[in-house]
C-alpha positions in Angstrom: 157.7 -97.7 -109.0 160.7 -96.9 -111.0 160.0 -100.5 -112.7 156.5 -99.4 -114.0 157.2 -96.1 -115.2 160.5 -97.5 -117.0 158.0 -99.8 -119.1 155.2 -97.7 -119.3 157.9 -95.3 -121.2 159.3 -98.0 -123.5 155.7 -99.1 -124.5 154.9 -95.9 -125.4 157.5 -94.8 -127.6 157.6 -98.6 -129.4 153.8 -97.2 -130.5 155.0 -93.9 -131.6 156.5 -95.3 -134.6 157.7 -98.9 -136.6 161.5 -98.6 -135.3 162.3 -100.8 -138.4 165.9 -102.1 -138.1 167.6 -104.4 -140.5 168.2 -106.9 -137.7 164.7 -106.9 -137.1 164.2 -109.5 -140.2 162.5 -112.9 -139.8 163.9 -115.2 -141.2 167.4 -113.4 -140.8 169.4 -112.7 -143.7 172.3 -114.0 -145.0 174.6 -111.3 -145.4 173.6 -107.5 -143.9 175.7 -104.4 -144.5 174.1 -101.7 -142.3 174.6 -97.7 -143.5 173.7 -94.5 -141.8 170.3 -92.9 -142.6 167.1 -93.9 -143.7 164.9 -93.9 -146.9 161.8 -91.8 -145.9 158.1 -92.8 -147.5 156.4 -90.2 -148.6 152.6 -89.7 -150.3 154.4 -89.5 -154.0 156.4 -92.5 -153.1 156.3 -94.9 -156.4 157.2 -98.1 -157.2 157.8 -100.2 -160.2 159.7 -103.1 -162.2 161.1 -103.9 -165.5 158.9 -106.8 -166.3 155.1 -105.7 -166.6 153.7 -109.4 -165.2 155.3 -107.5 -161.6 152.4 -105.6 -161.2 150.4 -107.9 -159.3 153.3 -108.3 -157.1 153.9 -104.6 -156.6 150.3 -104.0 -155.6 150.6 -106.7 -153.0 153.6 -104.4 -151.7 151.8 -101.3 -151.3 148.8 -103.4 -150.3 151.0 -104.3 -147.4 152.3 -101.1 -146.6 149.3 -99.6 -146.4 147.6 -102.0 -144.1 150.8 -102.4 -141.7 152.2 -98.6 -141.4 149.5 -96.5 -143.3 151.7 -95.6 -145.7 150.9 -94.5 -149.4 153.1 -96.0 -152.1 151.9 -95.7 -156.1 153.1 -98.6 -158.5 154.1 -97.0 -161.4 155.3 -98.0 -164.8 158.2 -95.5 -165.5 160.9 -94.2 -162.8 160.5 -94.6 -159.3 161.9 -94.5 -156.1 161.6 -98.3 -155.5 162.8 -100.1 -158.4 163.2 -104.0 -159.1 165.1 -105.7 -161.5 164.8 -109.1 -162.9 168.4 -110.2 -164.0 168.8 -114.3 -164.6 172.6 -113.8 -165.0 172.7 -112.1 -161.4 175.7 -113.8 -159.2 173.1 -115.1 -156.2 173.0 -118.8 -155.9 169.5 -119.3 -155.8 166.6 -118.2 -157.6 164.7 -117.0 -154.6 167.6 -115.1 -153.5 167.9 -111.2 -154.0 169.9 -108.4 -153.3 168.0 -105.5 -151.5 169.4 -102.0 -151.4 168.3 -98.5 -149.7 169.7 -95.2 -149.4 168.2 -92.4 -148.5 166.8 -91.4 -152.0 166.2 -95.1 -153.7 165.4 -98.4 -153.0 166.7 -100.7 -155.1 165.9 -104.6 -155.7 167.9 -107.1 -158.0 166.7 -111.0 -158.5 167.4 -113.6 -160.7 163.5 -114.4 -160.9 160.5 -112.4 -159.5 160.3 -114.9 -156.6 163.7 -113.4 -155.3 162.4 -110.0 -156.0 159.1 -110.9 -153.9 161.3 -112.1 -151.2 163.1 -108.8 -151.4 160.1 -106.7 -150.9 158.5 -108.8 -148.0 161.9 -107.7 -146.3 161.7 -104.3 -147.5 157.9 -104.7 -145.8 159.9 -105.7 -142.5 162.2 -102.8 -142.1 159.2 -100.9 -141.7 159.2 -96.9 -142.0 161.2 -95.1 -142.6 163.7 -97.5 -143.9 167.2 -97.7 -142.6 169.8 -97.8 -145.0 171.3 -101.1 -145.9 172.7 -103.5 -148.3 171.3 -106.9 -147.7 171.9 -110.5 -149.5 170.0 -113.0 -148.6 168.8 -116.4 -150.6 167.5 -119.7 -148.8 169.2 -122.6 -147.0 166.4 -125.0 -148.5 164.5 -125.2 -151.8 161.2 -126.2 -150.2 160.4 -124.6 -146.9 156.5 -125.9 -145.8 153.3 -125.5 -144.0 150.9 -127.9 -143.7 146.8 -127.1 -142.7 144.4 -130.0 -142.0 140.9 -128.8 -142.5 139.9 -132.5 -142.2 139.4 -132.4 -138.6 137.7 -129.0 -138.0 137.4 -127.1 -141.6 139.1 -124.1 -142.4 137.6 -121.8 -144.4 138.7 -120.2 -147.3 139.0 -116.9 -145.8 141.3 -118.1 -143.4 143.3 -120.1 -145.6 144.4 -117.1 -147.7 144.8 -115.3 -143.8 147.3 -118.3 -143.4 149.2 -118.1 -146.8 149.5 -114.0 -146.3 151.6 -114.7 -143.0 153.6 -117.3 -144.6 154.3 -115.4 -147.4 155.8 -112.4 -145.6 158.2 -115.1 -143.5 158.9 -116.6 -147.1 157.5 -120.0 -146.8 157.2 -121.0 -150.2 154.7 -124.3 -149.9 151.5 -124.6 -148.5 150.8 -128.9 -148.0 146.7 -128.8 -147.7 145.7 -132.2 -146.5 142.3 -132.5 -148.1 141.0 -136.3 -147.0 140.8 -137.8 -144.0 138.7 -140.7 -141.7 136.9 -137.2 -140.1 136.0 -135.7 -143.3 136.3 -135.0 -147.3 137.0 -131.5 -147.9 137.2 -131.7 -151.8 134.5 -131.8 -154.3 134.9 -134.9 -156.9 131.9 -134.3 -159.8 132.7 -137.7 -160.7 131.7 -139.0 -157.1 129.3 -136.8 -155.4 128.7 -138.8 -152.2 132.1 -137.5 -151.1 130.6 -134.4 -150.2 126.9 -135.4 -149.6 128.3 -138.1 -147.2 131.6 -137.5 -146.6 131.8 -133.9 -145.6 129.9 -134.3 -142.6 130.5 -135.2 -139.2 127.9 -136.0 -136.9 129.6 -135.5 -133.4 127.9 -137.6 -130.1 127.4 -134.1 -128.7 124.8 -133.5 -131.2 126.7 -130.4 -133.2 127.3 -131.6 -136.9 130.7 -130.8 -138.8 130.5 -130.2 -142.2 132.5 -128.1 -145.0 134.4 -128.5 -148.1 135.9 -126.7 -150.9 134.5 -126.5 -154.3 136.6 -126.8 -157.4 136.5 -123.4 -158.3 137.1 -122.7 -154.4 140.7 -124.6 -154.6 141.4 -123.1 -158.0 140.8 -119.4 -155.9 143.1 -120.6 -153.1 146.0 -121.8 -155.6 145.9 -118.9 -157.4 145.7 -116.3 -154.4 148.5 -118.7 -152.7 151.1 -118.5 -156.4 150.1 -114.8 -156.5 152.5 -114.5 -153.3 154.8 -117.6 -154.8 153.1 -120.0 -152.2 153.1 -123.3 -154.2 149.9 -125.7 -152.9 150.1 -129.6 -152.6 147.2 -131.6 -152.5 147.4 -134.5 -150.5 144.4 -137.3 -150.5 145.7 -139.8 -148.0 145.5 -143.6 -148.5 145.1 -146.4 -148.2 144.4 -145.6 -144.7 142.7 -142.5 -143.5 139.8 -143.3 -145.8 136.8 -143.7 -143.6 135.1 -140.5 -145.0 135.3 -142.0 -148.4 134.2 -145.8 -147.2 131.2 -143.8 -145.7 130.6 -142.8 -148.9 131.2 -145.8 -150.9 131.4 -148.9 -148.1 132.1 -151.0 -151.5 135.9 -149.5 -151.0 136.3 -151.8 -147.8 137.8 -155.1 -147.4 134.2 -156.2 -146.3 131.6 -153.3 -147.4 131.5 -152.1 -144.0 128.5 -149.4 -143.6 129.8 -146.4 -141.0 129.9 -142.8 -140.8 132.9 -140.5 -141.1 134.9 -141.1 -138.0 133.6 -139.3 -135.4 137.0 -139.7 -132.7 140.4 -138.8 -133.3 142.9 -141.5 -133.9 143.5 -144.4 -136.5 140.5 -146.1 -138.1 140.6 -149.7 -138.6 138.4 -149.9 -141.7 140.7 -148.9 -144.9 140.8 -149.2 -148.3 140.8 -152.8 -149.5 143.9 -152.8 -152.0 142.3 -156.6 -153.2 139.7 -154.7 -155.2 140.6 -153.7 -158.6 137.7 -151.1 -158.7 139.4 -149.3 -155.6 142.0 -148.2 -158.1 139.9 -147.3 -160.4 138.1 -144.9 -157.8 141.3 -143.9 -157.2 142.7 -142.5 -160.4 139.2 -141.1 -160.8 139.5 -138.9 -157.9 143.5 -137.8 -158.4 142.5 -137.4 -162.7 140.3 -134.2 -161.2 142.5 -133.7 -158.4 145.6 -132.8 -160.6 144.6 -130.3 -162.7 143.5 -128.0 -160.1 146.9 -127.7 -158.7 149.9 -126.8 -160.7 152.5 -127.9 -158.2 154.9 -131.0 -159.5 154.0 -132.7 -156.4 151.0 -135.2 -155.4 150.9 -136.3 -151.8 149.3 -139.7 -151.3 150.2 -140.0 -147.6 150.2 -143.8 -146.9 150.9 -143.4 -143.3 149.1 -145.2 -140.1 147.3 -148.0 -142.4 145.8 -150.7 -139.9 146.0 -154.2 -141.6 144.2 -156.3 -139.7 141.0 -156.6 -141.7 143.9 -157.2 -145.0 144.4 -160.3 -143.1 141.4 -161.6 -142.9 140.4 -160.1 -146.2 140.0 -163.0 -149.8 140.5 -160.4 -151.6 143.8 -158.8 -149.9 145.0 -162.0 -149.6 144.6 -163.6 -153.2 146.6 -160.6 -154.3 149.5 -161.3 -151.8 149.5 -164.4 -153.5 149.2 -163.7 -157.2 151.8 -161.0 -156.9 154.0 -163.0 -154.6 154.3 -160.8 -151.6 155.5 -162.7 -149.5 157.0 -161.9 -145.8 160.3 -161.8 -145.0 162.7 -160.8 -141.9 161.8 -156.9 -142.7 158.6 -156.8 -143.9 154.8 -158.7 -143.3 152.9 -159.8 -146.1 150.6 -157.2 -145.7 153.2 -154.8 -145.8 154.2 -155.8 -149.1 150.6 -155.2 -150.2 150.9 -151.7 -148.9 153.7 -151.0 -150.6 152.3 -152.6 -154.2 149.4 -150.1 -153.5 151.5 -147.1 -153.5 154.0 -147.9 -156.1 150.9 -148.6 -158.1 149.3 -145.5 -157.3 152.5 -143.5 -157.9 152.4 -144.6 -161.9 148.7 -143.2 -161.7 150.3 -139.5 -160.4 153.4 -140.0 -162.5 151.0 -140.5 -165.8 149.1 -137.5 -164.9 152.8 -135.3 -164.8 153.5 -135.2 -160.9 156.0 -136.6 -158.7 154.8 -138.7 -155.4 155.4 -137.4 -151.6 154.4 -140.0 -148.7 155.0 -140.4 -145.2 157.8 -142.3 -143.9 155.6 -145.3 -143.5 156.1 -145.8 -147.4 159.1 -147.5 -146.8 157.6 -150.0 -145.0 157.7 -153.3 -147.6 160.0 -151.5 -150.2 159.9 -147.7 -151.4 158.8 -146.6 -154.6 160.9 -145.8 -157.4 160.8 -141.9 -157.6 158.9 -141.2 -154.1 159.9 -138.2 -152.0 159.5 -139.1 -148.0 158.2 -136.9 -145.6 159.7 -137.9 -142.8 157.1 -137.5 -139.6 157.6 -140.0 -137.0 161.6 -138.6 -136.2 164.6 -138.7 -138.7 164.9 -141.9 -139.3 162.8 -142.5 -142.4 164.2 -139.3 -143.5 167.5 -141.1 -142.8 166.6 -144.8 -144.6 165.6 -142.7 -147.8 167.9 -140.2 -148.3 170.8 -143.0 -147.7 168.7 -145.2 -151.0 168.9 -141.6 -152.9 165.8 -140.3 -152.6 164.7 -136.6 -151.5 163.5 -136.0 -148.3 161.2 -133.6 -146.6 161.7 -133.5 -142.6 158.6 -132.9 -141.0 159.5 -134.8 -138.0 156.7 -134.5 -134.5 159.9 -135.3 -132.3 161.7 -132.5 -133.3 159.5 -129.9 -132.8 157.9 -129.9 -136.2 154.5 -130.6 -135.3 153.2 -127.3 -134.2 149.6 -128.7 -132.8 151.6 -130.0 -129.5 151.5 -128.0 -125.9 154.1 -125.3 -126.1 153.5 -124.9 -122.4 152.5 -126.8 -118.9 149.7 -128.7 -119.9 147.9 -127.4 -116.9 146.9 -124.3 -118.2 147.3 -124.6 -121.7 144.4 -125.5 -123.8 143.9 -129.3 -124.6 145.4 -130.3 -127.7 147.6 -133.4 -129.0 150.7 -135.2 -127.1 151.2 -137.0 -123.8 152.0 -133.3 -122.2 155.2 -132.8 -122.6 155.6 -129.3 -124.1 157.4 -128.8 -127.8 158.8 -125.1 -126.9 159.8 -122.2 -129.2 163.4 -123.1 -128.5 162.9 -126.9 -129.7 162.0 -126.1 -132.9 164.3 -123.2 -133.3 167.2 -125.3 -132.2 166.4 -128.0 -134.6 168.8 -128.7 -137.8 166.8 -130.2 -140.6 170.3 -132.2 -141.7 171.3 -135.3 -139.9 174.8 -135.3 -139.0 175.1 -139.1 -140.5 173.7 -137.8 -144.0 176.4 -135.2 -144.2 179.1 -137.7 -143.4 177.6 -140.1 -146.3 177.7 -137.4 -148.3 173.7 -137.3 -149.0 172.7 -134.3 -147.4 171.8 -132.6 -150.6 168.8 -135.0 -150.4 167.1 -133.4 -147.7 165.6 -130.7 -150.1 163.9 -129.0 -147.3 161.6 -128.7 -143.7 157.9 -128.4 -142.9 156.1 -127.4 -139.9 152.6 -129.1 -139.4 149.5 -128.1 -138.1 146.6 -131.1 -137.3 143.1 -129.8 -136.3 142.0 -132.8 -134.2 142.0 -130.1 -131.1 141.8 -126.7 -133.3 138.3 -125.9 -132.1 138.5 -122.4 -133.7 140.6 -120.6 -136.6 142.0 -118.6 -133.1 143.0 -122.0 -131.3 144.8 -123.1 -134.7 146.5 -119.6 -134.5 147.4 -119.9 -130.7 149.5 -123.3 -131.3 150.7 -122.0 -134.8 152.5 -118.6 -133.8 155.2 -118.0 -133.1 156.5 -121.3 -134.0 156.0 -121.3 -137.4 158.0 -117.9 -137.4 161.2 -120.1 -135.9 160.2 -122.5 -138.6 160.7 -119.8 -141.3 164.0 -119.2 -140.1 165.2 -122.6 -139.8 164.0 -122.8 -143.4 165.6 -120.0 -144.7 168.6 -118.6 -142.8 172.2 -120.4 -142.3 173.6 -122.1 -139.1 175.7 -119.7 -138.4 172.9 -116.7 -138.4 170.6 -118.0 -135.8 170.4 -117.1 -132.5 167.8 -117.9 -130.3 167.6 -115.2 -127.6 167.6 -112.4 -131.1 165.2 -114.3 -132.7 163.0 -114.1 -129.2 163.1 -110.5 -129.9 162.4 -110.3 -133.3 159.5 -112.6 -133.2 157.9 -110.7 -130.0 158.5 -107.4 -132.2 156.9 -109.2 -135.4 153.8 -110.4 -133.4 152.8 -106.5 -132.3 153.9 -105.0 -135.9 152.3 -107.7 -138.5 150.1 -110.5 -136.1 148.4 -108.0 -134.3 147.6 -106.0 -136.9 146.7 -108.8 -139.4 144.4 -109.7 -136.6 146.2 -113.0 -136.0 146.2 -114.8 -132.9 149.6 -116.0 -131.0 151.3 -117.9 -128.3 152.2 -115.8 -125.2 154.1 -118.1 -122.6 151.6 -118.5 -119.6 153.3 -118.1 -116.2 153.9 -121.7 -114.6 154.4 -123.7 -111.1 156.9 -125.6 -111.1 155.7 -129.4 -110.3 152.5 -128.6 -111.9 150.6 -125.6 -112.3 147.7 -125.1 -110.2 144.7 -122.6 -109.6 144.0 -123.7 -105.9 146.6 -123.6 -103.6 146.4 -124.5 -100.0 148.8 -124.2 -97.4 148.3 -124.1 -93.6 150.6 -121.8 -92.1 152.5 -119.9 -95.1 153.5 -120.5 -98.5 155.5 -119.6 -101.4 154.4 -118.8 -104.7 157.0 -119.7 -107.4 156.4 -118.4 -111.4 158.5 -119.1 -114.5 157.8 -119.2 -118.3 158.8 -121.0 -120.9 161.3 -118.4 -122.0 162.3 -114.9 -120.3 159.8 -112.5 -120.6 158.4 -110.0 -117.6 155.4 -111.2 -115.4 152.8 -108.8 -113.7 150.6 -109.3 -110.9 148.3 -108.4 -108.4 146.9 -109.4 -104.9 144.2 -107.4 -104.6 141.4 -108.9 -107.1 142.2 -106.4 -109.6 143.3 -107.8 -113.3 147.2 -107.1 -114.1 147.9 -104.3 -116.3 151.5 -103.4 -118.0 152.4 -101.2 -114.7 151.1 -103.6 -112.0 153.6 -105.0 -109.8 156.5 -106.9 -111.6 157.2 -110.4 -110.7 160.9 -110.8 -109.6 160.8 -112.8 -106.4 158.8 -115.8 -105.1 155.5 -114.5 -103.3 155.5 -115.3 -100.1 151.5 -115.1 -98.3 150.4 -115.9 -95.0 146.6 -115.3 -95.5 143.8 -116.5 -97.8 144.9 -114.1 -101.9 143.8 -114.1 -104.8 146.8 -113.7 -107.1 146.6 -112.9 -110.4 149.7 -113.0 -113.0 150.2 -112.2 -116.7 153.2 -112.8 -118.8 154.1 -109.0 -121.0 155.5 -108.8 -123.8 158.1 -105.7 -124.8 155.2 -104.4 -127.1 152.6 -104.1 -123.7 150.4 -107.1 -125.3 149.7 -109.5 -122.0 149.3 -113.2 -121.8 145.6 -114.5 -120.6 145.8 -113.8 -116.9 146.3 -116.8 -114.7 143.8 -116.7 -111.5 145.3 -118.4 -108.8 143.3 -119.0 -105.3 146.0 -119.4 -102.4 143.4 -120.7 -99.7 144.6 -121.2 -96.1 142.9 -123.9 -94.3 143.3 -126.2 -91.6 144.0 -130.0 -92.3 140.8 -131.8 -93.4 140.8 -134.5 -90.4 140.6 -138.0 -91.5 137.8 -140.5 -90.7 137.1 -142.4 -87.7 136.6 -145.8 -88.9 136.9 -149.5 -88.3 137.4 -152.8 -89.7 137.8 -151.8 -93.0 139.0 -153.8 -96.0 141.3 -153.5 -98.9 140.0 -152.1 -102.0 136.9 -149.7 -103.2 133.2 -150.5 -104.1 132.4 -150.5 -108.1 129.1 -149.7 -109.5 128.8 -149.9 -113.3 126.2 -149.8 -115.5 126.0 -149.6 -119.5 125.0 -146.6 -121.9 126.5 -143.9 -123.4 126.2 -140.8 -121.1 127.8 -137.3 -122.0 127.5 -135.8 -118.6 126.4 -136.7 -114.7 123.4 -135.3 -115.0 122.2 -137.9 -117.3 123.3 -141.0 -114.9 121.6 -139.6 -112.2 118.8 -139.3 -114.3 118.2 -142.3 -116.2 120.9 -144.9 -115.6 119.3 -148.4 -114.3 120.7 -151.8 -114.4 124.0 -150.8 -111.7 126.0 -154.3 -111.2 128.3 -153.9 -108.2 131.5 -155.4 -106.8 135.1 -155.4 -104.9 137.8 -153.8 -107.0 141.4 -153.9 -105.5 142.4 -150.8 -107.8 141.4 -147.6 -110.0 142.7 -150.1 -113.0 139.7 -152.1 -112.5 137.0 -149.3 -112.8 137.6 -150.1 -116.7 135.4 -152.6 -118.1 137.6 -155.1 -120.4 134.7 -156.4 -121.6 133.6 -153.5 -123.7 134.7 -153.5 -127.4 136.8 -150.2 -128.2 135.2 -150.3 -131.9 131.8 -150.0 -130.6 132.8 -147.3 -127.7 134.6 -145.3 -130.9 131.4 -145.7 -132.8 129.4 -144.2 -130.1 127.2 -147.5 -130.0 128.0 -148.5 -126.2 129.7 -146.9 -123.2 129.6 -147.2 -119.6 129.9 -145.6 -116.1 132.1 -146.7 -113.1 131.9 -145.4 -109.8 134.1 -146.4 -107.0 133.6 -145.6 -103.7 135.4 -146.2 -100.2 138.3 -144.4 -98.4 141.8 -143.5 -99.4 144.6 -143.5 -97.0 146.3 -140.1 -96.9 150.1 -141.3 -95.2 150.9 -138.1 -93.3 150.0 -134.4 -92.7 150.0 -131.9 -95.5 149.1 -130.3 -98.3 148.3 -132.7 -101.5 148.2 -131.9 -105.0 145.5 -134.2 -106.9 145.3 -134.8 -110.8 143.1 -136.9 -112.7 141.3 -136.8 -116.3 137.9 -138.8 -114.7 134.6 -137.3 -115.1 134.6 -136.6 -111.1 136.6 -137.2 -107.8 135.1 -136.4 -104.1 137.2 -136.4 -101.2 135.3 -136.2 -97.9 131.8 -135.9 -99.4 133.1 -132.6 -101.4 133.7 -132.3 -105.1 137.7 -131.8 -105.5 138.0 -132.4 -109.4 135.1 -131.9 -112.2 136.2 -132.8 -116.2 132.4 -132.1 -117.0 131.9 -131.5 -120.3 135.8 -131.1 -121.2 138.2 -133.1 -123.4 139.2 -135.8 -120.8 143.0 -135.5 -121.6 145.6 -133.4 -119.9 143.3 -131.8 -117.1 143.5 -128.2 -116.5 141.9 -129.2 -113.3 144.3 -129.9 -110.8 143.7 -129.0 -106.9 145.2 -128.9 -103.6 143.8 -129.2 -100.2 145.2 -129.6 -96.5 144.6 -133.1 -95.1 145.2 -134.8 -92.0 147.0 -138.6 -92.1 144.1 -141.3 -92.3 141.3 -142.3 -93.8 139.2 -140.0 -96.0 135.9 -140.8 -98.1 136.7 -141.1 -101.7 134.7 -141.3 -104.9 136.1 -141.5 -108.7 133.3 -141.2 -111.4 134.6 -142.7 -114.8 132.7 -142.0 -118.0 133.5 -144.1 -120.9 132.2 -141.3 -123.6 133.7 -139.2 -126.1 134.1 -135.7 -125.9 135.1 -133.3 -128.7 136.2 -135.9 -130.6 138.8 -137.8 -127.5 137.6 -140.7 -126.3 137.9 -140.7 -122.0 139.3 -144.5 -122.2 142.5 -143.3 -123.5 144.9 -141.7 -121.6 145.1 -141.8 -118.0 141.6 -143.4 -118.1 140.8 -144.0 -114.2 144.2 -143.1 -112.9 143.7 -140.5 -109.9 147.8 -138.8 -109.0 148.6 -137.0 -106.4 151.7 -135.4 -105.0 152.6 -133.7 -101.5 153.8 -130.4 -101.4 156.9 -131.0 -100.9 157.1 -133.5 -103.9 158.3 -132.7 -107.1 156.5 -135.2 -108.9 153.3 -137.1 -109.0 152.2 -140.9 -108.6 149.4 -142.5 -109.1 147.3 -143.9 -105.9 148.3 -147.2 -105.3 145.9 -150.3 -104.5 147.5 -150.8 -100.7 145.9 -146.7 -100.0 142.4 -147.9 -101.2 139.5 -149.2 -98.5 135.9 -150.0 -98.0 133.6 -150.9 -95.2 
């Protein structure tokens, strides 16, 4: 009880005031000197700057103070308690640096430029009210501190783009990489080519939903100005020559064989790409670039260049003619088609340079030879960035392998919402611990070519804005700190403390959704825990946080029992458990059914044979009820393993365009080797055991199932049925990933294993 009262007291005290401290700032400043006392805001507190054009910046500060703290600050042109001074001769190492001095009666910010002054104001905002007296000298480690948004797979409204920019600016991120075109949607108005919007901006999904959305050029201007007011540079990306299916759907002649299709309806890499052998493709792209360039004052233009499949180029007469004409010969390092992509990228680089821009491309632009002045965005790891820097090119590290892809799992996939990746979580500690400058570049004296770091948020699984934010935050705060703060100032435990406070102080008040680590179980979380005599439930979190739980069916609160040791049970019980932040905010509640049950007896059958009976029918079905009602023409055969449920004769391209699909149903028996409790996991439609539905993933994305379960089983044969449907659910094709695999582990085992062919039998 004392623990609960202590937590309640702390939460009440935290809610009573802002409790601003110098050491709470994110990203942590370079140099801090703390002093006695504090600066207290009043209803007459004024702010002024010695340059008239700073008024909008001052007003943004005043608005933020009112929103976050209810404090009124008056923008003034005369003497003020808070003053900003711009001095180009200031002895500080960056134009974005600042010196912030807080005394009991006055606050002064000195900077070389308005950008530096703006960042000084962001630190002052984070000091809260009253602001502790201090002196902060601060400047960024990297000049490029980027964040990437992808409205192509799932559209992000203008309002929500601005919302992300607001938070980016508060934490000193200065670049928005705006991914505006991809296979699944074209999102920017091009007046010369209206079908890019009329056709390319709309995707009809297999479930019957229509996903659409685009930005008019006026809306783009509005976003860019909104960002510029907050010192965020917006860089457009028009991805090419791959990831162009939305444009090809509108103008099929852009492809090698004039193929007529819709924007891509599944995630992944498209086979149909632009034809670099057609001269009209270059004219089209220059027209697009010519319209996009005036909308973005940024010095950069991102041309993509990633994941371009070249199979059609090998068969395309125009591509092969260009290869021959330009002498793009294969060598030990590159194919002729890779040389063709390099030719394409170099040619497009000249176009963006013609319009006064510098090219950025993903690290695939290294293949076939790097364009002369390109900046490389290294996403597949650090290797591309290292190779580019060694050649003297500037590099932006955006490595998916090092935690910079913020759409990857951030906890156990069995309880976290579905997203990209194989289920391996990219924890907050992974991104925070990343150093964007590889040791090799330091050793070779090329480290100055790493100009920055970027976090990427791809939106395949961001079905709502809330889901997008849940994946992005607080990992984006870790990105901000590795982009700004010196290595010697970083400390993960302290960052977690500051991040939790920032979530309560800023994200909650700005109506953001963010991830709170969920209680997880070792060896794979499961919401149905079977046992025979007694069971011990162990819960952990991905970083040290308090967990609270109930055993009486009620929802846990901040004053519920604190989890401090494994929970031992001898009867069926509903365990509800959640993680509690210091602010009092709780994670989603895990609802775990703990079920005492006898061993399910094995079947008494004889004369069984190895393998299963497989029934298969063709058709594109969305759920099992459609199969029951309409499926016809079933074929029947015997299979030796569950892998044989996959139909090798079906064309992936046809399935990916929802032209054809199938259902496979395997029945028979599975041999359970010993008595015990078994945990089951599968991404298939359904798994049945002993006539009961054990796992159902119906109407869900068949990727990294959240429906693991457990059951007490006796040694021997149990009736077994597996239903696999080759269909598409919310953009994910079920024939990828684990497909027809069914896995299990005994309760005393640490790892799942696939059901072996030797365990399968039929009568």
